[in-house]
Each structure stands twice: as structure tokens, then as C-alpha cells.
LOKE-635071 format. One record per residue: residue number from 1; y, x, z of N, C-alpha, C in turn; residue in three letters. Coordinates in steps of 0.001 Angstrom, whole numbers, always signed. Each point is the difference from the previous one (the first is absolute). Layout:
% residues N
NODE     k      n.py      n.px      n.pz     ca.py     ca.px     ca.pz      c.py      c.px      c.pz     r
NODE   NUM         Y         X         Z         Y         X         Z         Y         X         Z   ala
...
//
This chain:
% residues 304
NODE     k      n.py      n.px      n.pz     ca.py     ca.px     ca.pz      c.py      c.px      c.pz     r
NODE     1    -93079     -6793    -16903      +722     -1270      +187        +1      -347     +1481   met
NODE     2     +1185      -209      +547      +111      -352     +1396      +841     -1246      +171   gly
NODE     3       -11      -523     +1215      +836     -1143      +339     +1052      +489      +986   ser
NODE     4     +1230      +139      -472     +1064      +615      +782     +1068     -1017      +376   tyr
NODE     5      +570      +183     +1183     +1138      -791      +444     +1141      +959      +281   leu
NODE     6     +1161      -268      -599     +1169      +857      +184     +1076      -795      +731   val
NODE     7      +316      +397     +1227     +1122      -622      +701     +1282      +678      -477   thr
NODE     8     +1051      -783      -167     +1243      +572      -508       -74      +346     -1468   gly
NODE     9      -815      -702      -738      -210      +311     -1404     +1136      -398      -924   gly
NODE    10     +1052      -608      +556     +1181      -314      -804     +1103     +1029      +219   ala
NODE    11      -250      +968      +853      +992     +1025      +287       -85     +1173      -952   gly
NODE    12      +821      +998      +238       +97     +1178      -864     -1347      +700      -132   phe
NODE    13      -528      +517     +1104     -1253      +754       -59     -1179      -931      -253   ile
NODE    14       -18     -1141      +684     -1121      -919      -135      -201      -510     -1407   gly
NODE    15     +1091      -319      -695      -138      -537     -1367      -507     +1067      -963   ser
NODE    16      +449     +1229      +179      -515     +1086      -842     -1493      +232      +278   his
NODE    17      -386      -109     +1264     -1412      +158      +343      -843     -1088      -655   leu
NODE    18      +459     -1237       +48      -727     -1108      -630      -178      +273     -1491   val
NODE    19     +1034      +522      -647      -104      +323     -1427     -1129      +999      -257   asp
NODE    20      -214      +925      +933     -1062      +993      -148     -1385      -605      +253   arg
NODE    21       -87      -915      +943     -1297      -527      +416      -522     -1117      -895   leu
NODE    22      +904      -736      -628      -335     -1311      -541     -1009       +24     -1136   ile
NODE    23        +2     +1026      -845      -861       -12     -1181     -1480      +128      +333   asp
NODE    24      -315      +649     +1129     -1403      +227      +342      -423      -690     +1288   glu
NODE    25      +885      -783      +604      -311      -616     +1284      +576     -1406       +91   asn
NODE    26      -681      -832      +748      +500     -1330      +333     +1041      +182     +1097   asp
NODE    27     +1266      -251      -320     +1089      +371      +904      +815     -1223      +410   thr
NODE    28      +189      -139     +1320      +801     -1083      +571     +1211      +592      +702   thr
NODE    29     +1147      -623      -182     +1243      +424      +635      +413     -1021     +1043   val
NODE    30      +318      +489     +1207      +650      -830     +1014     +1386      +571      +245   ile
NODE    31     +1014      -839      -117     +1374      +452      +203      +849     -1216      +360   asp
NODE    32      +905      +166      +966      +879     -1122      +342     +1306       +40      -774   asn
NODE    33      +156     +1010      -858     +1168      +162      -871     +1297      +205      +772   leu
NODE    34       -91      +456     +1255     +1210      +277      +772      +764     +1185      -559   ser
NODE    35      -724      +990      -511      +660     +1134      -649      -615      +306     -1364   ser
NODE    36     -1095      -666      -337      -642      +206     -1291      +597      -885     -1075   gly
NODE    37      -483      +179     -1213      +512      -739     -1151     -1185      -579      -763   asn
NODE    38       -27     -1301      -137     -1137      -648      -656      -179      +493     -1437   ile
NODE    39     +1088      +457      -628       -91      +500     -1378      -757     +1324       -74   glu
NODE    40      -142      +692     +1121      -722     +1273       +25     -1517      -195       +37   phe
NODE    41      -469     -1199      +343     -1428      -219      +196      -697      -107     -1343   ile
NODE    42     -1019      +797      -184      -785       -35     -1229      -595     -1393      -198   asn
NODE    43      +167      -556     -1185      -440     -1373      -258     -1520      -148       +41   thr
NODE    44      -728     +1126       -60     -1463       -61       +85      -483      -133     +1443   lys
NODE    45      +879      +227      +966      -389       -66     +1414      +115     -1430      +525   ala
NODE    46      -799      -305      +991      +158     -1265      +720     +1104      +199     +1040   ser
NODE    47      +945      -920       +56     +1140      +149      +912       +30     -1113     +1029   phe
NODE    48      +147      +394     +1262      +117      -940     +1107     +1301      +282      +735   leu
NODE    49      +916      -954       -22     +1239      +165      +754      -254      -420     +1443   lys
NODE    50      -264     +1001      +831      -315      -260     +1400      +603     +1104      +861   lys
NODE    51      +115      -294     +1287      +582      +942      +950     -1102      +560      +887   asp
NODE    52       -81     +1322       +96     -1046      +631      +817      +161      -292     +1479   leu
NODE    53     +1151      -495      +405      +188      -338     +1409      -692     -1301      +380   leu
NODE    54      -451      -754      -983      -737     -1247      +254     -1484      +262      -244   asp
NODE    55      -676      +507     +1013     -1393      +427      -187      -918     -1162      -337   ile
NODE    56      +259     -1170      +544      -863     -1145      -291       +61      -386     -1478   asp
NODE    57     +1149      +258      -627      +178      -363     -1400      -667      +995      -941   asp
NODE    58      -121     +1263      +424      -514     +1026      -921     -1483      +297      +183   ile
NODE    59      -626      -477     +1068     -1388      +359      +283      -934      -267     -1176   leu
NODE    60      +126     -1158      -609      -912      -372     -1079      +179      +895     -1228   ile
NODE    61     +1179      +560      -159      +286      +803     -1194      -655     +1375       +42   asp
NODE    62      -489      +404     +1163      -667     +1287      +142     -1516      -104      -221   phe
NODE    63      -472     -1182      -268     -1430      -201      -203      -459      +659     -1301   lys
NODE    64     -1118      +725       +68      -636      +637     -1164      +859     +1096      -631   asp
NODE    65      +802      +669      +812      +816     +1128      -456      -716     +1307      +352   ile
NODE    66        +6      +959      -931      -619     +1306      +257      +956      +961      +712   asp
NODE    67     +1243       +33      -465      +977      +948      +531     +1363      -670       +82   thr
NODE    68      +691      +212     +1129     +1380      -458      +150      +929     +1193      -184   val
NODE    69      +946      -134      -925     +1071      +975      -152     +1219      -588      +708   phe
NODE    70      +255      +496     +1205     +1049      -590      +831     +1309      +754      -231   his
NODE    71      +805      -543      -922     +1261      +618      -395     +1190      -726      +638   ile
NODE    72      -185     -1256      +362     +1100      -818      +506      +602      +609     +1263   ala
NODE    73     +1326       +74       +15      +743      +495     +1159     +1476      -199      -298   ala
NODE    74      +824       +68     +1022     +1432       +65      -245      +349     +1462      -229   asn
NODE    75      +490      +358     -1198      +157     +1409      -356     +1335      +619      +388   pro
NODE    76      +895      -788      +598     +1360      +481      +263       +38      +796     +1301   asp
NODE    77       -81     +1324      -112       -22      +864     +1190     +1293      -151      +794   val
NODE    78     +1147       -97      -694     +1298       -78      +674      +133     -1262      +852   lys
NODE    79      -693     -1061      -408      +126     -1282      +691      -334      +108     +1478   leu
NODE    80      -954      +865      +345      -491       +42     +1375     +1027      +516      +994   ser
NODE    81     +1093      +584      -487     +1033      +470      +929      +905     -1137      +461   ser
NODE    82       -62     -1135      -692      +823     -1152      +388      -845     -1242      +285   val
NODE    83     -1244        -6      -455      -905     -1145      +192     -1317      +554      +533   asp
NODE    84      -268      -211     +1267     -1173      +623      +628     -1277      -811      -135   thr
NODE    85       +78     -1220      -509     -1181      -877        -1      -688      -127     -1360   lys
NODE    86      +757      +136     -1088      -569      -256     -1320     -1194      +895      -291   thr
NODE    87      +105     +1290      +260     -1107      +902      -284     -1186      -240      +927   his
NODE    88      +272      -462     +1205     -1108      -365      +891      -791     -1151      -594   phe
NODE    89      +698     -1025      -458      -680     -1177      -546      -635      +289     -1362   asp
NODE    90      +801      +472      -934      -454      +101     -1389      -918     +1194      -241   gln
NODE    91       +21      +981      +888      -884     +1151      -160     -1170       -51      +983   asn
NODE    92      +296       -51     +1296     -1078       +82      +997      -789     -1307       +92   ile
NODE    93      +681     -1118      +218      -707     -1277      +148      -722      -366     -1294   val
NODE    94      +662      +220     -1129      -640      -307     -1283     -1262      +829      -201   ala
NODE    95       +40     +1282      +390     -1183      +856      -138     -1113      -459      +932   thr
NODE    96      +348      -383     +1216     -1016      -546      +916      -670     -1232      -615   tyr
NODE    97      +792      -890      -588      -569     -1207      -600      -904      +338     -1184   asn
NODE    98      +399      +989      -795      -845      +435     -1110     -1335      +528      +524   val
NODE    99       +42      +814     +1030     -1226      +562      +573      -888     -1089      +603   leu
NODE   100      +611      -970      +641      -782     -1105      +551      -651      -820     -1110   glu
NODE   101      +746      -251     -1083      -572      -728     -1134     -1145      +794      -621   ala
NODE   102      +144     +1316       -41     -1089      +846      -504     -1219       -72      +913   met
NODE   103      +240      +105     +1291     -1118       -31      +961      -766     -1321       -87   arg
NODE   104      +723     -1104       -86      -644     -1312       -11      -692      -298     -1324   lys
NODE   105      +354      +762     -1047      -633      -194     -1307      -891     +1171      -405   asn
NODE   106      -220      +932      +938      -899     +1152      -244      +418      +818     -1220   asp
NODE   107     +1282      +260      -127      +496      +845     -1097      -113     +1457      +433   ile
NODE   108      -627      +855      -812      -340     +1350      +467     +1069     +1069      -190   pro
NODE   109     +1031      -233      -858      +910     +1097      -339     +1463      -468       -15   lys
NODE   110      +871      +888      +497     +1431      -248       -83      +719     +1267      -447   ile
NODE   111      +946      -177      -920      +903     +1065      -436     +1382      -369      +511   val
NODE   112      +633      +912      +739     +1264      -311      +665     +1079      +998      -385   phe
NODE   113     +1182      -509      -319     +1124      +866      -337      +857      +240     +1231   thr
NODE   114      -124     +1212      +539      +800      +410     +1140     +1204      +785      -501   ser
NODE   115      +518      +921      +803     +1273      +626      -338      +130     +1378      +637   ser
NODE   116      +762      +853      -655      +311     +1316      +576      +792      -135     +1292   ser
NODE   117      +625     -1163      +224      +815      -185     +1201      -824       +20     +1283   thr
NODE   118     -1332      -106       -92      -818       +77     +1219       +68     +1389      +626   val
NODE   119      +335     +1028      -799       +22     +1370      +514     +1251      +308      +810   tyr
NODE   120     +1093      -747      -228     +1268      +387      +596      +497     +1276      -644   gly
NODE   121      +694      +828      +774      +481     +1299      -506     -1108     +1015      +211   arg
NODE   122      -559      +482     -1101     -1188      +848       +73      +159     +1218      -891   ala
NODE   123      -726     +1089      +300       +34     +1169      -878      -472      -376     -1405   pro
NODE   124      +558      +691     -1006      -347      -313     -1385      -693     +1187      -667   met
NODE   125      -927      -263      -930      -546     -1328      -335      -893      -514     +1124   pro
NODE   126       +83     -1280      +273      -684      -592     +1147     -1413      -422      -374   thr
NODE   127     -1028      +542      +668     -1379      -396      -296      -393     -1268      +754   pro
NODE   128     -1090      -604      -431      -456     -1253      +617      -403      +167     +1463   glu
NODE   129      -407     +1205      +404      -445      +197     +1391     +1120      +471      +912   asp
NODE   130     +1259       -72      -480     +1126      +377      +853      +141      -990     +1151   tyr
NODE   131      +357      +507     +1168      +248      -861     +1149      +690      +777     +1098   gly
NODE   132      +543      -702      +995       -42     -1461      +150      +935      -708      -983   pro
NODE   133      -375     -1218      -371      +820      -804      -898     +1073      -701      +822   leu
NODE   134     +1261      +313      -301     +1123      -548      +773     +1009      -622      -965   val
NODE   135      -256     -1216      -477      +934      -639      -940     +1352      -251      +656   pro
NODE   136     +1052       +39      -817     +1355      -211      +513      +552     -1372      -333   glu
NODE   137      -584      -689      -960      +455     -1347      -355     -1028     -1027      +461   ser
NODE   138      +457     -1224      +223      -930     -1083      +340      -944      -249     -1168   ile
NODE   139      +508      +176     -1218      -872      -111     -1173     -1158      +994       +99   tyr
NODE   140      +315     +1272      +271     -1041     +1016      +131      -967      -323     +1127   gly
NODE   141      +539      -497     +1109      -854      -385     +1124      -925     -1148      -385   ala
NODE   142      +518      -932      -792      -828     -1146      -407     -1135      +451      -909   ser
NODE   143      +267      +954      -887     -1056      +508      -874     -1046      +769      +806   lys
NODE   144      +435      +760      +986      -948      +725      +844      -849      -972      +814   leu
NODE   145      +617     -1072      +488      -755     -1025      +726     -1051      -632      -905   ala
NODE   146      +363      -247     -1252      -956      -565      -959     -1168      +956      -224   cys
NODE   147      +297     +1281      -124     -1071      +988      -149      -952       -57     +1191   glu
NODE   148      +549      -113     +1201      -836       -67     +1189      -880     -1240       +19   gly
NODE   149      +576     -1138      -392      -792     -1230       -74     -1146      +144      -999   leu
NODE   150      +320      +545     -1171     -1024      +155     -1036     -1112      +924      +477   ile
NODE   151      +365     +1129      +603     -1005      +936      +513      -899      -664     +1028   ser
NODE   152      +597      -799      +879      -796      -657     +1044      -956     -1033      -590   ser
NODE   153      +439      -730     -1016      -889      -969      -640     -1126      +699      -747   tyr
NODE   154      +302     +1157      -587     -1052      +765      -678     -1079      +420      +981   cys
NODE   155      +412      +483     +1158      -956      +503      +976      -690     -1112      +786   asn
NODE   156      +637     -1147      +107      -582     -1101      +766      -841      -934      -859   thr
NODE   157      +435      -218     -1242      -636     -1028      -822      -613      +530     -1294   phe
NODE   158       -63     +1305      -164      -713      +578     -1140      +726       -74     -1323   gly
NODE   159     +1320      -172       +38      +796        -3     -1226      +274     +1445      -414   ile
NODE   160      +180      +237     -1297      +470     +1293      -490     +1445      -139      -473   lys
NODE   161      +790     +1058      +228     +1408       -84      -371      +462     +1237      -739   ser
NODE   162     +1020      -218      -835      +720     +1068      -687     +1468      -209      +332   trp
NODE   163      +570      +919      +764     +1379       -89      +460      +818     +1039      -744   ile
NODE   164     +1047      -456      -697      +801      +891      -826     +1423       +92      +547   phe
NODE   165      +385     +1207      +369     +1341      +245      +528      +905      +437     -1151   arg
NODE   166      +935      -865      -357      +814      +186     -1192     +1236      +853      +251   phe
NODE   167      +321      +848      -976     +1353      +518      -154      +838     -1140      -591   ala
NODE   168     +1169      +297      -548      +822     -1039      -625      -567      -326     -1380   asn
NODE   169      -496     -1217      -164      -595      -421     -1266     +1064      -739      -804   ile
NODE   170      +177      +416     -1241     +1090      -536      -817      -519      -329     -1405   ile
NODE   171      +769      -810      -725      -388      -344     -1357      +475     -1379      -391   gly
NODE   172      -419      -426     -1170      +352     -1317      -514      -408     -1086      +992   glu
NODE   173      +867     -1001      +164      -148     -1140      +916      +445      +311     +1420   arg
NODE   174      +323     +1253      +327      +469      +281     +1357     +1399      -581      +169   ser
NODE   175      +237      -638     +1142     +1282      -667      +220      +662      +395     +1314   asn
NODE   176      -539     +1032      +660      +653      +520     +1197      -164     +1509       +16   his
NODE   177      +771      +664      +821       -45     +1458       +32     +1232      +591      -651   gly
NODE   178       +73     +1317        -6     +1231      +694      -371      +385      -208     -1469   val
NODE   179      -954       -32      -916      +365      -109     -1423      +558     -1386      -330   ile
NODE   180      -692     -1104      +337      +618     -1317      -235     +1328      -162      +732   pro
NODE   181      +104      +601     +1194     +1246       -93      +767     +1147      +664      -755   asp
NODE   182      -244     +1204      -528     +1054      +701      -745      +378      -751     -1274   phe
NODE   183      -990      -518      -707      +286      -734     -1239      +860     -1226      +295   ile
NODE   184      -370      -725     +1036      +752     -1206      +366     +1432      +352      +402   gln
NODE   185      +166     +1056      +780     +1339      +388      +447      +875      +445     -1170   lys
NODE   186      -580      +760      -921      +779      +486     -1141      +358     -1116      -977   leu
NODE   187      -845      -987      -108      +344     -1146      -847     +1162      -773      +604   arg
NODE   188       +41       -33     +1336     +1087      -713      +673     +1302      +812       -13   ala
NODE   189      -121     +1334      +125     +1179      +870       +25      -338     +1323      -667   asn
NODE   190      +262      +125     -1294      -370     +1218      -735      +788     +1241      +410   pro
NODE   191     +1057      -175      +799      +867     +1134      +333      -409      +716     +1279   leu
NODE   192      -758      -669      +848      -366      +596     +1287     -1411      -399      +389   glu
NODE   193      -740      +949      +597     -1362      -275      +448      -148      +380     +1459   leu
NODE   194      -278      -982      +826      -280      +272     +1412     -1421      +539      +144   glu
NODE   195      -135     +1127      +697     -1293      +621      +266      -195       +52     +1510   ile
NODE   196     -1048      -628      +490      -248       -34     +1429      -382     +1389      +510   leu
NODE   197      +574      +393     +1128      -268     +1323      +561      +837     +1064      -695   gly
NODE   198      -504     +1244       +50      +746     +1112      -607      -488      +369     -1399   asn
NODE   199      -991      -745      -508      -514      +258     -1339      -999     +1126       -90   gly
NODE   200      -239      +669     +1140      -933     +1128        +3     -1421      -413      +371   lys
NODE   201      -180     -1293      +268     -1351      -466      +292      -902      +366     -1186   gln
NODE   202     -1151      +552      +292      -877      +542     -1051     -1409      -528      +199   ser
NODE   203      -478      -769      -973     -1277      -686      +173      -833       +52     -1275   lys
NODE   204     -1249      -358      +161      -955       -43     -1107        -7     -1401      -604   ser
NODE   205        -9       -54     -1329       -49     -1261      -736     -1161       +55      -990   tyr
NODE   206      -653     -1143      -197     -1144       -49      -910       +76     -1241      -869   leu
NODE   207      -231      +173     -1286       +19     -1112      -946     -1182      -940      +253   tyr
NODE   208      +227     -1302      -127      -991     -1019      +334     -1319      +194      -742   ile
NODE   209       +51      +418     -1249     -1244      +185      -755      -899     +1031      +638   gly
NODE   210      +593     +1120      +438      -829     +1018      +648      -387      -405     +1412   glu
NODE   211      +840      -749      +666      -377      -543     +1310     -1323      -756      -103   cys
NODE   212      -116      -846     -1004     -1234      -763      -185     -1155      +895      -414   leu
NODE   213      +285     +1031      -815     -1045      +965      -350      -585      +636     +1256   asp
NODE   214      +871      +411      +913      -441      +661     +1218      -799      -954      +894   gln
NODE   215      +494     -1226      +139      -700      -992      +828     -1407      -261      -527   ile
NODE   216       -97      -307     -1275     -1285      -390      -572      -961     +1182       -75   leu
NODE   217      +540     +1215      -173      -845     +1196       +10      -609      +195     +1391   phe
NODE   218      +828       -85     +1039      -510      +176     +1360      -967     -1117      +386   ala
NODE   219      +296     -1215      -426      -868     -1135      +297     -1385      +185      -617   phe
NODE   220       -34      +601     -1177     -1270      +191      -710      -754     +1247      +439   ser
NODE   221      +698      +933      +654      -614     +1295      +270       -84      +365     +1483   asn
NODE   222      +231      -954      +873      -167      +235     +1439      -717     -1190      +612   ser
NODE   223      -760      +245     +1067      -845     -1084      +509      -236      +106     +1500   asn
NODE   224      +979      +526      +745      -114       +15     +1453      +267     -1387      +556   asp
NODE   225      -210      -151     +1294      +300     -1287      +623     +1494      -302       -82   lys
NODE   226      +817     +1019      +318     +1460      -106      -107      +480     +1171      -845   val
NODE   227      +515      -290     -1182      +455     +1026      -932     +1527       -15       -34   asn
NODE   228      +628     +1101      +394     +1459       +77       +63      +493     +1056      -980   ile
NODE   229      +919      -402      -885      +538      +915     -1005     +1519      -140      -107   phe
NODE   230      +659     +1136      -151     +1398        -5      -416       +89      -266     -1495   asn
NODE   231     +1041      -721      -392      +276      -270     -1409     +1419      +478      -283   ile
NODE   232      +140      +979      -904     +1337      +503      -269        +5     +1094     -1037   gly
NODE   233     +1154      +621      -152      +172     +1132      -907       +78     +1278      +830   ser
NODE   234       +80     +1134      -685       -44     +1278      +712     +1359      +677       +91   glu
NODE   235     +1070      -771      -184     +1337      +564      +120      +935     -1036      +602   asp
NODE   236     +1288      +340       +69     +1010      -889      +567     +1223       -26      -911   gln
NODE   237      +844      -990      +209     +1266      -102      -720     +1025      -585      +952   ile
NODE   238     +1250      +463       -84     +1027      -470      +930      +610     -1320      -478   thr
NODE   239      +607      -698      +943      +675     -1251      -321     +1167      +245      -949   val
NODE   240      +737     +1096      +219     +1119      +303      -894      -471      +250     -1423   thr
NODE   241     -1127      +688      -159      -528      +236     -1339      -381     -1313      -678   lys
NODE   242      -578      -912      +764      -342     -1315      -564     +1276      -723      -429   ile
NODE   243     +1044       +90      +817     +1281      -621      -352      +546      +579     -1299   ala
NODE   244      -136     +1303      -176      +461      +642     -1228      -806      -485     -1209   glu
NODE   245     -1303      -109      +161      -852      -430     -1103      +296     -1441      -405   leu
NODE   246      +197      -878     +1001      +330     -1397      -301     +1355       -81      -695   val
NODE   247      +984      +725      +536     +1349       -29      -582       -12      +500     -1442   ser
NODE   248      -691     +1095      -234       -57      +558     -1356      -677      -949      -977   asn
NODE   249     -1072      -638      +461      -709      -925      -884      +863     -1208      -349   lys
NODE   250      +871      -404      +946      +886     -1135      -228     +1308      +432      -672   met
NODE   251       +86     +1310      -328     +1176      +582      -648     +1264      -236      +822   arg
NODE   252      -130      +243     +1305     +1115      -180      +929      +258     +1304      +751   leu
NODE   253     +1219      +133      +511      +358     +1172      +814      +694      -478     +1272   ser
NODE   254      -735      -702      +859      +630      -568     +1198      +308     +1073     +1054   pro
NODE   255      +918      -318      +871      +238      +824     +1180     -1067      -347     +1032   lys
NODE   256      -672     +1001      +526     -1012      -243     +1020      +677       -89     +1376   phe
NODE   257      -296     -1068      +709      +536      -176     +1352     -1169       -53      +987   arg
NODE   258       -79     +1009      +860     -1103      +114      +951      +374      -655     +1326   phe
NODE   259      -937      -759      +565      +275      -632     +1289      -140      +974     +1154   thr
NODE   260      -685     +1135      -223       -76     +1064     +1002     -1246       -73      +859   gly
NODE   261      -331     +1154      +596     -1191       +95      +833     -1196      +435      -815   gly
NODE   262     -1045      +476      +686     -1168      +514      -730      -997     -1078      -372   asp
NODE   263      +238     -1254      +412      -884     -1105      -362      +816     -1138      -605   val
NODE   264      -670      -817      -801      +676     -1118      -632      +130     -1215      +897   gly
NODE   265      -907      -134      +960        -7     -1133      +919      -844      +384     +1213   trp
NODE   266       +77      -797     +1054      -799      +265     +1192     -1484      -132      -344   lys
NODE   267      -763     +1057      +297     -1421        -8      -321      -327      +691     -1302   gly
NODE   268     +1020      +388      -775      -220      +720     -1245      -544     +1398      +295   asp
NODE   269      -921      +458      -822      -538     +1357      +109      +654      +821     -1121   ile
NODE   270      +855      +974      +345      +806      +659     -1028      -761      +920      -939   pro
NODE   271     -1136      +517      +442      -783      +888      -858     -1471      -392       +93   lys
NODE   272      -631      -163     -1161     -1396      -439       -20      -698      +531     -1237   met
NODE   273     -1116      +641      +234      -905      +354     -1102     -1413       +19      +556   arg
NODE   274      -883      -763      -596     -1372      -124      +463      -909      +995      -709   leu
NODE   275      -961      +506      +708     -1050      +796      -640      -981      -939      -686   ser
NODE   276      -326      +304     -1258     -1044      -771      -689     -1227      +883      -266   ile
NODE   277      -141     +1062      +819     -1130      +908      -178     -1342      -704      +198   asp
NODE   278       -43      -973      +911     -1256      -717      +236      -441      -726     -1273   lys
NODE   279      +948      -605      -680      -292      -693     -1258      -402     +1002     -1076   leu
NODE   280      +712     +1108       -61      -311     +1030      -995     -1380      +611      +240   lys
NODE   281      -387      +106     +1266     -1320      +547      +315     -1127      -882      -531   asp
NODE   282      +295     -1282      -214      -979      -910      -603       -73      +170     -1513   leu
NODE   283      +980      +740      -566       +18      +217     -1437     +1168      -637      -727   gly
NODE   284      +949      -569      +765     +1141      -651      -649     +1010     +1034      -481   tyr
NODE   285      +532      -195     -1201     +1007      +892      -567     +1329      -747       -99   ala
NODE   286     +1034      +418      +751     +1300      -684       -33      +638       +38     -1382   pro
NODE   287      +806     -1035      -300      +634      -118     -1308     +1526       +63       +87   lys
NODE   288      +596      -811      +852     +1451       -98       +91      +530      +756     +1215   tyr
NODE   289     +1200      +623      -164      +718      +493     +1167     +1115      -990      +332   asn
NODE   290      +775      +294     +1035     +1046      -930      +422     +1075      -166     -1064   ser
NODE   291      +427     +1113      -600     +1054       -43     -1008      -404      -883     -1177   phe
NODE   292     -1201      +209      -519      -467      -798     -1138      -171     -1468      +377   asp
NODE   293      -483      -236     +1221      -172     -1380      +467     +1341      -716       +82   ser
NODE   294     +1016      +692      +518     +1330      -592      +127      +601      -262     -1381   val
NODE   295       -77      +967      -908      +570      -176     -1336      -658     -1159      -742   lys
NODE   296     -1317       -99       +86      -723     -1076      -689      +391     -1359      +573   lys
NODE   297      +121       -62     +1332      +347     -1262      +655     +1410      -443      -365   thr
NODE   298      +948      +927        -2     +1372      -353      -366       +32      -607     -1403   ile
NODE   299      -715      +620      -930       -32      -535     -1362      -596     -1390       -57   gly
NODE   300     -1082      -219      +753      -635     -1327       -16      +884     -1072      +639   glu
NODE   301      +649      +329     +1110      +823      -993      +677     +1265      -320      -783   leu
NODE   302      +428      +951      -822     +1171      -256      -856      -408      -516     -1378   leu
NODE   303     -1318      -210      -175      -551      -481     -1279      +435      +883     -1161   asn
NODE   304       -71     +1301      +257      +446      +959     -1031     -1172      +867      -447   asp
//
């Protein structure tokens, strides 16, 4: 039994995590509901509608917490190509405030959801010790900055951390990314589907249930000062294939219209697959591949 605080617990990943933690732990959710949904919050959790950018308001809420699961962030990678400040505030400043609240309340552990975007364009499968890390999006840069802050607090103030670099996490409750985008576009126009880039972008996708399996397994089976793990599947799937799967599930035969180029937006990484050998070396056995994760997610988002 632990006392856990989950930031962003009304969001896609955060709400699923709360569902996993709640039965055996005293769990508190902090979320400003800017992108989360109050209906996603488990009714057994304590909920505080607060903004992590207001450190004076959240300090008291970190009292007597064993572990902070810091999930809150702005998840829209594409946004950073047109808005340079949001990811700085909602990712970097918010993480600094969380760390300060932890330091002032003597909280010993933090679990942080980072991203594959910290690697930039890297050889595949990309291991955790790959470097130098050269992110191409402001989102990726913000996640890397957060990792640096967390590492420094661990070494300066005796905190322990678990940093998880995610592939594309998908599943029920997800409301951004390629699958919800395709579903929304096809509902609006069943005859044509716009696909960003050339459709050959090939990336790793992982179903939310296994994402949480991997996180909680690594959290329970590693104990360094700073523990860094990739979270993902061991294969890739193209954007065009995902478009075909969504179209088929919706019983549609739209014309695909590609916007062109090898990336979908500025800062997009066209090919990504993470090595999960470090996790497997601890004894973890993967369950889902990208294809199965995508098919399961499409069915859930279409309520089929």
C-alpha cells in the first residue's frame, strides 16, 4: 500500500494508470482538465483540479506522498511547430514545479513519462544509451529538458527516478494521434482521407494496457538512482497501413490524398523503433506488436 500522486490523471495515459494503482494504493489526481476528461478519473481517487504552473497552490498536496507519477504534459507534438511556448510552460516549467514540490515535501520517488522524440533521428532499434540525443521538435526538446531536471534533482537531493521513453501509445480514451485523426476525417468525408506526408512513415505503436505493464514491471524491478527505460513494441507499421486498417474497419474505401514529403509536420520523426532489450533483460516478456495494438485501438475507438 502506497500513497501515490498522479499528475495528469484525467488524461489518456494518466487515467489508465490511476485505474491500475487505485485498488492497492491511496491515489490522488492533480489535473487542470485542459486536455483531460473528468469522466476518465476513477471515482475511488481523490481529485484536485489544479494547475501545476501555480506552485504555491500545489505545495500542500504533495505532503505525505510516497511516489509522484508525473504524467501531465501537453501531448501535441505537432503544436510545437507553430506554438513555441506551450511545451516550455506545460512540460518544462510544470516539471520543475513538481520537482520543487517534491523537494520541499521530502518525496523520495518520481516516475516520469518521457518520449522517443528525445532521440531525434536515430538508428533502429534505438537503445537507451544511444547518443548524442538531438531532438527535432520543441516537444522532444522539452521532454529531454525534463529528463535533465529530474536527473539533477536525483543527484542533488537524493530522489530516485524512473524515466520512461515512450513509443506511440494508443488505446481506449486516446483523443490525439494518427488513429483518432483518421477516424475524425473519415466521419467528416468518407470519400477521401488526407494523410500527412507520403504515408511511408513507419513507427512503433503500443497498446495502453501493455504500456502500463512495462512501466509497472520496470518500476518494481529496478532500483538505480536514475532508471531509464524505453517503452514500446518490437516492430513498426506504416501510416498508410494504419489508414487501410481504419478504412476497412469503418467499411469505407476512400481515396488517399498524401500531402507529400517524408514527414507529416516539422519536427516529425519518420521512422522510429525503440529497443526494449533492457526491459526484457529484467525478465519482461512482450505481449502486443504494433499491428495488434493498432487493430485493438481502432476497434475500441469505434466502439466495435
